[in-house]
C-alpha atoms as a printed R data frame, in Angstrom:
    type eleno elety resid chain resno       x       y      z
1   ATOM     1    CA   MET     A     1 -12.367 -10.367 19.764
2   ATOM     2    CA   GLU     A     2 -15.077  -8.132 18.326
3   ATOM     3    CA   HIS     A     3 -16.459 -11.050 16.290
4   ATOM     4    CA   CYS     A     4 -16.216 -13.708 18.937
5   ATOM     5    CA   ILE     A     5 -18.819 -15.058 21.287
6   ATOM     6    CA   LYS     A     6 -17.538 -14.535 24.765
7   ATOM     7    CA   ALA     A     7 -18.621 -16.496 27.950
8   ATOM     8    CA   LEU     A     8 -18.189 -13.978 30.817
9   ATOM     9    CA   TYR     A     9 -19.162 -13.582 34.418
10  ATOM    10    CA   ASN     A    10 -18.375  -9.856 34.356
11  ATOM    11    CA   THR     A    11 -21.293  -8.987 32.152
12  ATOM    12    CA   ASP     A    12 -21.122  -5.129 32.193
13  ATOM    13    CA   VAL     A    13 -22.962  -3.781 29.153
14  ATOM    14    CA   THR     A    14 -20.959  -0.619 29.488
15  ATOM    15    CA   ALA     A    15 -17.778  -2.545 28.993
16  ATOM    16    CA   SER     A    16 -17.171  -5.361 26.566
17  ATOM    17    CA   PHE     A    17 -20.307  -7.549 27.057
18  ATOM    18    CA   LYS     A    18 -22.642  -7.572 24.089
19  ATOM    19    CA   ILE     A    19 -26.302  -8.601 24.631
20  ATOM    20    CA   GLY     A    20 -27.401 -11.076 21.892
21  ATOM    21    CA   ARG     A    21 -23.889 -12.288 21.140
22  ATOM    22    CA   ASP     A    22 -22.046 -12.970 24.423
23  ATOM    23    CA   VAL     A    23 -23.045 -15.478 27.134
24  ATOM    24    CA   SER     A    24 -23.483 -14.450 30.771
25  ATOM    25    CA   LEU     A    25 -22.270 -17.066 33.311
26  ATOM    26    CA   PRO     A    26 -22.757 -17.149 37.094
27  ATOM    27    CA   GLU     A    27 -19.793 -16.350 39.304
28  ATOM    28    CA   CYS     A    28 -19.446 -18.871 42.080
29  ATOM    29    CA   TYR     A    29 -17.132 -20.562 44.453
30  ATOM    30    CA   ALA     A    30 -16.971 -24.330 44.889
31  ATOM    31    CA   ARG     A    31 -17.682 -24.942 48.601
32  ATOM    32    CA   SER     A    32 -16.507 -28.535 48.824
33  ATOM    33    CA   ALA     A    33 -15.067 -30.631 46.031
34  ATOM    34    CA   ARG     A    34 -15.924 -33.843 47.904
35  ATOM    35    CA   ASN     A    35 -19.428 -32.773 48.793
36  ATOM    36    CA   PRO     A    36 -20.567 -29.828 46.677
37  ATOM    37    CA   LEU     A    37 -24.166 -29.958 48.126
38  ATOM    38    CA   ARG     A    38 -23.007 -29.692 51.683
39  ATOM    39    CA   ASP     A    39 -24.952 -27.009 53.596
40  ATOM    40    CA   LEU     A    40 -27.422 -26.705 50.766
41  ATOM    41    CA   ARG     A    41 -30.725 -24.995 51.689
42  ATOM    42    CA   GLY     A    42 -31.635 -22.650 54.516
43  ATOM    43    CA   LYS     A    43 -34.317 -22.172 57.098
44  ATOM    44    CA   PRO     A    44 -37.961 -22.410 55.964
45  ATOM    45    CA   ALA     A    45 -39.481 -19.098 55.012
46  ATOM    46    CA   PHE     A    46 -41.564 -18.814 58.242
47  ATOM    47    CA   GLU     A    47 -38.377 -18.996 60.339
48  ATOM    48    CA   ARG     A    48 -36.628 -16.085 58.530
49  ATOM    49    CA   HIS     A    49 -37.341 -13.023 60.748
50  ATOM    50    CA   ILE     A    50 -34.627 -10.622 59.516
51  ATOM    51    CA   LEU     A    51 -35.708  -8.764 56.412
52  ATOM    52    CA   ALA     A    52 -32.304  -8.454 54.730
53  ATOM    53    CA   SER     A    53 -28.615  -8.765 55.341
54  ATOM    54    CA   TYR     A    54 -25.195  -8.204 53.768
55  ATOM    55    CA   ALA     A    55 -22.250  -9.990 55.190
56  ATOM    56    CA   GLY     A    56 -19.047  -9.709 53.236
57  ATOM    57    CA   ASN     A    57 -15.992  -7.752 52.393
58  ATOM    58    CA   MET     A    58 -15.685  -4.173 51.232
59  ATOM    59    CA   HIS     A    59 -15.369  -4.728 47.442
60  ATOM    60    CA   GLY     A    60 -16.209  -1.640 45.467
61  ATOM    61    CA   TYR     A    61 -18.044   1.635 46.272
62  ATOM    62    CA   LEU     A    62 -21.509   0.145 46.838
63  ATOM    63    CA   CYS     A    63 -20.480  -1.596 50.068
64  ATOM    64    CA   LYS     A    64 -19.475   1.694 51.526
65  ATOM    65    CA   ILE     A    65 -22.756   3.281 50.569
66  ATOM    66    CA   LEU     A    66 -24.620   0.263 52.155
67  ATOM    67    CA   LEU     A    67 -22.686   0.802 55.382
68  ATOM    68    CA   GLU     A    68 -23.393   4.513 55.315
69  ATOM    69    CA   TYR     A    69 -27.150   4.030 55.086
70  ATOM    70    CA   TRP     A    70 -27.771   0.739 57.016
71  ATOM    71    CA   ASN     A    71 -24.861  -0.308 59.321
72  ATOM    72    CA   ASN     A    72 -26.223  -0.483 62.882
73  ATOM    73    CA   LYS     A    73 -29.195   1.717 62.012
74  ATOM    74    CA   ASP     A    74 -32.043  -0.817 61.619
75  ATOM    75    CA   ALA     A    75 -32.614  -4.219 63.159
76  ATOM    76    CA   ASP     A    76 -34.305  -5.440 60.006
77  ATOM    77    CA   MET     A    77 -31.317  -4.532 57.839
78  ATOM    78    CA   LYS     A    78 -28.180  -6.444 59.017
79  ATOM    79    CA   ILE     A    79 -25.265  -4.950 57.142
80  ATOM    80    CA   LEU     A    80 -22.132  -6.625 58.418
81  ATOM    81    CA   ALA     A    81 -19.014  -5.546 56.795
82  ATOM    82    CA   PRO     A    82 -16.134  -5.866 56.731
83  ATOM    83    CA   MET     A    83 -16.056  -9.537 57.817
84  ATOM    84    CA   PRO     A    84 -12.988 -10.625 59.813
85  ATOM    85    CA   PRO     A    85 -10.981 -13.512 58.306
86  ATOM    86    CA   GLY     A    86 -11.338 -16.994 59.622
87  ATOM    87    CA   ILE     A    87 -13.682 -19.986 59.935
88  ATOM    88    CA   ALA     A    88 -15.939 -18.417 62.548
89  ATOM    89    CA   SER     A    89 -16.449 -15.506 60.215
90  ATOM    90    CA   LYS     A    90 -17.355 -17.830 57.340
91  ATOM    91    CA   MET     A    91 -19.812 -19.744 59.489
92  ATOM    92    CA   ASN     A    92 -21.426 -16.504 60.558
93  ATOM    93    CA   TYR     A    93 -21.715 -15.454 56.883
94  ATOM    94    CA   ILE     A    94 -23.377 -18.683 55.969
95  ATOM    95    CA   LYS     A    95 -25.706 -18.443 59.015
96  ATOM    96    CA   HIS     A    96 -26.947 -15.061 57.847
97  ATOM    97    CA   MET     A    97 -27.587 -16.251 54.248
98  ATOM    98    CA   LYS     A    98 -29.621 -19.143 55.621
99  ATOM    99    CA   SER     A    99 -31.596 -17.098 58.096
100 ATOM   100    CA   ASN     A   100 -32.687 -13.881 56.305
101 ATOM   101    CA   LYS     A   101 -35.487 -13.336 53.835
102 ATOM   102    CA   TYR     A   102 -33.382 -11.301 51.423
103 ATOM   103    CA   CYS     A   103 -29.634 -11.383 50.843
104 ATOM   104    CA   ILE     A   104 -28.216  -8.170 49.557
105 ATOM   105    CA   CYS     A   105 -25.778  -8.739 46.690
106 ATOM   106    CA   PRO     A   106 -24.145  -5.442 45.720
107 ATOM   107    CA   LYS     A   107 -21.814  -5.237 42.853
108 ATOM   108    CA   GLY     A   108 -18.199  -5.319 43.931
109 ATOM   109    CA   TYR     A   109 -15.332  -4.209 41.700
110 ATOM   110    CA   GLU     A   110 -17.294  -5.714 38.781
111 ATOM   111    CA   VAL     A   111 -21.008  -5.920 38.086
112 ATOM   112    CA   ASN     A   112 -21.396  -9.550 39.054
113 ATOM   113    CA   ASN     A   113 -21.064 -10.951 42.557
114 ATOM   114    CA   PRO     A   114 -20.657 -14.602 43.765
115 ATOM   115    CA   GLN     A   115 -23.172 -13.841 46.561
116 ATOM   116    CA   VAL     A   116 -25.980 -14.083 43.933
117 ATOM   117    CA   VAL     A   117 -25.368 -17.772 43.487
118 ATOM   118    CA   GLU     A   118 -24.655 -18.279 47.206
119 ATOM   119    CA   SER     A   119 -27.988 -16.689 48.049
120 ATOM   120    CA   ILE     A   120 -29.827 -19.093 45.765
121 ATOM   121    CA   PHE     A   121 -27.783 -21.968 47.266
122 ATOM   122    CA   TYR     A   122 -29.022 -21.063 50.760
123 ATOM   123    CA   GLU     A   123 -32.611 -20.279 49.652
124 ATOM   124    CA   CYS     A   124 -32.226 -16.584 50.415
125 ATOM   125    CA   VAL     A   125 -33.820 -14.208 47.791
126 ATOM   126    CA   PRO     A   126 -30.945 -12.330 46.151
127 ATOM   127    CA   VAL     A   127 -31.333  -8.589 46.047
128 ATOM   128    CA   ILE     A   128 -29.008  -7.634 43.163
129 ATOM   129    CA   ILE     A   129 -27.767  -4.098 43.352
130 ATOM   130    CA   SER     A   130 -25.877  -3.359 40.136
131 ATOM   131    CA   ASP     A   131 -26.471  -1.081 37.263
132 ATOM   132    CA   ASN     A   132 -25.577  -2.478 33.817
133 ATOM   133    CA   PHE     A   133 -25.693  -6.112 34.997
134 ATOM   134    CA   VAL     A   134 -26.824  -8.881 32.684
135 ATOM   135    CA   PRO     A   135 -27.884 -11.860 34.894
136 ATOM   136    CA   PRO     A   136 -26.533 -15.330 34.071
137 ATOM   137    CA   PHE     A   137 -28.526 -17.242 31.489
138 ATOM   138    CA   PHE     A   138 -31.039 -14.230 31.235
139 ATOM   139    CA   GLU     A   139 -32.158 -15.607 27.902
140 ATOM   140    CA   VAL     A   140 -33.718 -18.682 29.511
141 ATOM   141    CA   LEU     A   141 -34.248 -17.743 33.186
142 ATOM   142    CA   ASP     A   142 -36.849 -15.322 34.477
143 ATOM   143    CA   TRP     A   143 -34.764 -13.558 37.111
144 ATOM   144    CA   GLU     A   144 -37.789 -11.558 38.328
145 ATOM   145    CA   ALA     A   145 -39.370 -14.880 39.355
146 ATOM   146    CA   PHE     A   146 -36.625 -15.527 42.019
147 ATOM   147    CA   SER     A   147 -34.704 -12.367 42.668
148 ATOM   148    CA   VAL     A   148 -35.069  -8.645 43.197
149 ATOM   149    CA   ILE     A   149 -32.979  -6.450 40.868
150 ATOM   150    CA   VAL     A   150 -32.684  -2.776 41.888
151 ATOM   151    CA   ALA     A   151 -30.694   0.232 40.729
152 ATOM   152    CA   GLU     A   152 -27.707   1.371 42.684
153 ATOM   153    CA   LYS     A   153 -29.378   4.755 43.503
154 ATOM   154    CA   VAL     A   154 -32.159   3.060 45.507
155 ATOM   155    CA   ILE     A   155 -29.960   1.966 48.366
156 ATOM   156    CA   PRO     A   156 -31.444   4.604 50.764
157 ATOM   157    CA   ASP     A   157 -34.985   3.163 49.932
158 ATOM   158    CA   LEU     A   158 -33.965  -0.505 50.135
159 ATOM   159    CA   LYS     A   159 -35.902  -1.343 53.277
160 ATOM   160    CA   LYS     A   160 -39.040   0.376 51.966
161 ATOM   161    CA   ILE     A   161 -38.726  -1.583 48.662
162 ATOM   162    CA   LEU     A   162 -38.254  -4.964 50.335
163 ATOM   163    CA   ALA     A   163 -40.936  -4.434 53.022
164 ATOM   164    CA   ALA     A   164 -43.443  -3.629 50.285
165 ATOM   165    CA   ILE     A   165 -43.056  -7.151 48.925
166 ATOM   166    CA   THR     A   166 -46.008  -9.168 50.260
167 ATOM   167    CA   ASP     A   167 -45.407 -12.390 52.099
168 ATOM   168    CA   GLU     A   168 -47.108 -14.364 49.270
169 ATOM   169    CA   LYS     A   169 -44.740 -12.809 46.701
170 ATOM   170    CA   TYR     A   170 -41.707 -13.487 49.005
171 ATOM   171    CA   ARG     A   171 -42.649 -17.171 49.238
172 ATOM   172    CA   GLU     A   172 -43.003 -17.285 45.455
173 ATOM   173    CA   LEU     A   173 -39.529 -15.797 45.051
């Protein structure tokens, strides 16, 4: 395998992913086979009043750190985890992604996270929290043009970082 080109969604540069040889692919879930564009888009930028949210399950250690710093501590940072199972929970998850300016996408058990693609799908700026992550198609996509990528150690400063982004820059993202 050392001489093969691998197409991976788990693109951890500290593991087996080799920049310049391997290909980084997005991790995503098909929402509806019959209508894959169902629920596409989100609220317009001027209707997104919550700064950031995370709604998901407790996958990996970063979710616990997010909860420690932000759960029920700041109205601008909606950290909702763990999510209960069921349709109502899934609809709440989608509602948050469609209604917030920034969608927090912490790494789970691996460096990649399907919430990155879901954020883009719902027009929420993904905030990728993952050290050693190589974004999908990084060779051709300028990820700084449509996402915010931060180191894991800045979770305590996350609100300050996001609040410092101007409205003009947010609309560009």
